[in-house]
C-alpha positions in Angstrom: 199.2 -1.1 127.2 202.4 -3.2 127.2 203.7 -4.4 123.8 202.4 -7.8 123.1 199.4 -7.6 125.5 196.4 -9.6 124.6 193.5 -7.6 123.3 190.0 -9.0 123.6 187.0 -7.5 121.9 183.5 -8.5 123.3 180.7 -8.0 120.7 177.1 -7.7 121.9 177.9 -9.4 125.2 175.8 -8.6 128.3 177.0 -6.0 130.7 177.4 -8.5 133.5 179.7 -10.7 131.4 181.6 -7.7 130.3 182.2 -6.8 133.9 183.4 -10.3 134.7 185.7 -10.7 131.8 187.0 -7.1 132.3 187.9 -7.8 135.9 189.6 -11.2 135.4 191.2 -9.9 132.2 192.8 -7.1 134.0 194.2 -9.6 136.5 195.6 -11.7 133.6 197.1 -8.7 131.8 194.5 -8.6 129.0 193.0 -5.5 127.5 189.2 -6.0 127.2 186.9 -3.8 125.1 183.2 -4.0 124.5 181.3 -3.0 121.3 178.3 -3.9 119.1 178.4 -5.6 115.8 176.7 -2.4 114.6 179.7 -0.2 115.5 181.1 0.6 112.1 184.4 1.9 113.6 185.3 -1.7 114.6 184.5 -3.4 111.3 187.9 -3.0 109.8 189.8 -3.5 113.1 188.8 -7.0 114.1 192.1 -8.5 113.0 193.9 -6.1 115.4 192.6 -8.1 118.4 193.9 -11.3 119.9 190.5 -12.8 120.3 186.8 -11.9 119.6 184.0 -13.0 121.9 180.5 -12.8 120.3 177.2 -13.4 122.1 175.0 -14.7 119.3 172.2 -15.2 121.8 171.8 -11.4 121.9 171.4 -11.2 118.1 168.2 -11.2 116.1 167.4 -13.6 113.3 170.3 -14.1 111.0 172.7 -13.5 113.8 175.0 -16.3 112.7 175.3 -14.7 109.2 176.5 -11.6 111.0 179.0 -13.7 113.0 180.3 -15.3 109.8 180.8 -11.8 108.3 182.8 -10.8 111.4 184.9 -13.9 111.2 185.7 -13.3 107.5 186.9 -9.7 108.4 188.8 -11.0 111.4 191.0 -13.2 109.3 193.4 -14.9 111.6 191.8 -13.7 114.9 190.3 -16.6 116.9 186.6 -16.3 117.7 184.4 -17.7 120.5 180.7 -17.6 120.0 178.2 -17.8 122.9 174.9 -19.5 122.0 171.5 -19.6 123.6 170.4 -22.0 126.3 169.2 -25.5 125.3 169.7 -25.2 121.6 172.3 -27.7 120.4 171.7 -26.7 116.8 173.0 -23.2 117.6 176.4 -24.6 118.5 176.5 -26.3 115.1 175.7 -23.0 113.4 178.5 -21.3 115.4 181.0 -23.8 114.0 179.5 -23.5 110.6 180.0 -19.8 110.8 183.7 -20.4 111.4 184.0 -20.1 115.2 187.1 -21.5 116.9 185.1 -22.5 119.9 181.5 -22.2 121.1 179.9 -22.3 124.5 176.2 -22.5 125.4 174.3 -20.7 128.1 174.2 -21.3 131.0 177.9 -21.5 131.6 180.2 -20.6 134.4 182.5 -17.6 134.0 185.4 -19.8 135.1 184.8 -22.2 132.2 184.7 -19.4 129.7 187.8 -17.8 131.1 189.6 -21.2 130.8 188.5 -21.4 127.1 189.7 -17.9 126.4 193.0 -18.6 128.2 193.5 -21.9 126.4 193.1 -20.2 123.0 195.3 -17.3 123.8 198.0 -19.6 125.1 198.1 -21.5 121.9 198.2 -18.5 119.6 201.4 -18.0 117.6 201.9 -14.9 115.5 202.0 -15.8 111.8 205.5 -14.4 111.4 206.7 -16.7 114.2 205.0 -19.6 112.6 206.7 -18.9 109.3 210.2 -18.8 110.9 209.9 -21.7 113.3 210.6 -25.2 112.2 207.8 -27.8 112.5 209.9 -30.8 113.5 208.6 -34.3 112.7 205.2 -33.1 111.5 205.7 -33.3 107.7 202.3 -34.3 106.3 203.0 -34.6 102.6 206.2 -33.6 100.8 206.4 -29.8 101.6 203.2 -29.7 103.7 203.9 -29.3 107.5 201.6 -29.1 110.5 202.8 -27.1 113.5 203.0 -29.3 116.6 201.6 -26.9 119.1 199.9 -24.0 117.2 197.2 -24.0 114.5 199.3 -23.4 111.4 200.0 -25.4 108.2 203.0 -24.4 106.2 203.5 -25.1 102.5 207.0 -24.2 101.4 207.3 -20.6 102.7 203.6 -19.9 103.1 201.8 -20.3 106.4 198.0 -20.8 106.8 196.3 -20.4 110.2 193.5 -22.9 110.8 190.7 -22.5 113.3 191.3 -24.8 116.3 188.6 -27.2 115.2 190.2 -27.4 111.7 193.6 -27.9 113.3 192.4 -30.7 115.6 190.7 -32.3 112.6 193.8 -32.1 110.4 195.9 -33.6 113.2 193.5 -36.4 113.7 193.4 -37.2 110.0 197.2 -37.0 109.7 197.7 -39.3 112.7 195.5 -41.9 110.8 197.0 -41.2 107.3 196.1 -43.5 104.5 193.2 -44.9 106.6 189.5 -44.2 106.1 188.2 -42.4 109.2 184.4 -42.3 109.5 182.5 -39.2 110.5 181.5 -40.9 113.7 185.2 -41.5 114.6 186.0 -37.8 113.8 183.1 -36.6 115.9 184.3 -38.6 118.9 188.0 -38.0 118.3 187.8 -34.2 117.6 184.6 -32.9 119.0 184.1 -35.5 121.8 180.5 -36.0 120.5 178.6 -38.9 119.1 175.6 -36.9 117.9 174.8 -37.8 114.3 173.5 -34.2 113.7 177.0 -33.0 114.0 178.1 -34.8 110.8 177.6 -31.5 109.0 180.2 -29.9 111.2 182.8 -32.4 110.0 181.9 -31.7 106.4 182.0 -27.9 106.9 185.4 -28.0 108.5 186.8 -30.3 105.8 185.5 -27.9 103.2 187.2 -25.0 104.9 190.6 -26.8 105.2 190.4 -27.7 101.5 189.6 -24.1 100.7 192.7 -22.8 102.6 194.9 -25.4 100.9 193.5 -24.4 97.5 194.6 -20.8 98.1 198.2 -22.0 98.0 198.0 -24.9 95.5 194.8 -26.4 94.0 196.5 -29.8 93.8 196.7 -29.9 97.6 192.9 -30.3 97.9 193.3 -33.9 96.9 195.3 -34.6 100.1 191.9 -35.1 101.9 190.0 -37.7 100.0 186.3 -38.2 100.5 185.3 -41.9 100.9 181.7 -41.8 99.8 179.3 -43.0 102.4 181.9 -43.4 105.0 184.2 -40.5 105.8 187.6 -39.1 104.9 191.1 -40.3 104.3 194.3 -38.2 104.5 196.5 -39.3 101.6 200.2 -39.5 102.3 202.1 -41.7 99.7 205.3 -41.3 101.7 203.9 -43.0 104.8 204.2 -46.7 105.4 201.0 -48.6 105.2 200.2 -52.0 106.7 
């Protein structure tokens, strides 16, 4: 396999989907492997892949807890979760588990391939993110948001966000010092107006705060909760009207 080739690991996916992704993946220069969540040999290797694709619809009860465990082990590796047909709540559970993206059955193989390609095209290696300037994206003093890849840098430390977290952080930073309601965030980030997805906003905010806390506990206060309304990204350096 050529150096730098994209490696995709499909977990508990159907044989037909494995054949499809394997065929088109070969055309795109991807290396595609298939395995089960029960395969112990892979449990400590998830972070060696460019992307994980998990079919949660094939899992038994508690499947999203298994997905969350995989995502924790995968660290910076993006994850797409496939959910069952006609169950919108499962998509919410996928994002709560930490997925970068989710797609529900039935779906076209072409749509899934576009989603995979979109994520792979936006991936930057952590080392590259640490060494590349983030021009004009200073969020707060020494906190910077990469313009085209899902990284936040604080001083010399880089944190990879999920793509949902990244889009959420971008939206908040573009409306800094303004209260943004959960409804606005759902429509602006998730392109949804379903009230049931409010928990998705809260879960992703909690994850972002957790990642900022790892570097400096004081950074958690950058995202202020406006009780009963939504959130506000605090940037004292920005001009307010």
